[in-house]
C-alpha positions in Angstrom: -125.8 34.9 4.0 -128.3 37.2 2.4 -131.4 36.4 0.4 -129.6 36.7 -2.8 -127.1 33.9 -1.8 -129.6 31.3 -3.1 -126.9 28.5 -3.6 -125.3 28.8 -0.2 -128.6 28.8 1.4 -129.9 25.8 -0.8 -126.8 23.9 0.5 -127.6 24.8 4.3 -131.0 23.6 3.9 -130.1 20.4 2.6 -127.6 20.1 5.3 -130.1 21.0 7.8 -133.1 19.1 6.5 -131.9 16.1 4.5 -134.8 14.1 4.7 -137.1 16.9 3.3 -138.1 16.7 -0.3 -137.8 20.7 -1.2 -140.5 20.2 -3.9 -143.1 19.9 -1.2 -142.0 22.7 1.2 -144.4 25.6 1.6 -143.0 28.9 1.1 -143.9 30.1 4.9 -141.8 26.8 6.2 -139.2 27.9 3.7 -139.0 31.3 4.7 -138.7 30.3 8.5 -136.2 27.8 7.8 -134.0 30.1 5.9 -134.2 32.9 8.7 -133.3 30.2 11.1 -130.1 29.2 9.4 -126.9 29.9 11.8 -125.2 31.9 9.1 -128.3 34.1 7.7 -127.9 37.6 8.5 -130.3 39.7 6.5 -133.9 41.1 7.2 -136.6 38.6 7.1 -139.0 41.0 5.3 -136.7 41.3 2.4 -137.7 38.0 0.9 -140.6 37.8 -1.7 -142.0 34.7 -3.7 -139.4 35.2 -6.5 -136.5 34.8 -4.0 -138.3 32.0 -2.3 -138.8 30.0 -5.5 -135.2 30.6 -6.4 -134.0 29.1 -3.0 -136.3 26.1 -3.8 -135.3 25.5 -7.2 -131.5 25.4 -6.0 -132.4 23.2 -3.1 -134.1 20.9 -5.5 -130.9 21.1 -7.8 -128.7 20.2 -4.9 -130.9 17.2 -3.6 -130.5 15.6 -7.1 
């Protein structure tokens, strides 16, 4: 997965952290969790606030 795979990342985060409410996740934690995903293969420094927000929004949609 790469940073642009927001939907796939959101699904993986939901599976890895089922008890977390994504509305309250700090971007620093979100970044660390994405980079730690087993299938994630992109440069950590390529993320930005816009990407992290898109991932968070997709995660919230998946959680509902």
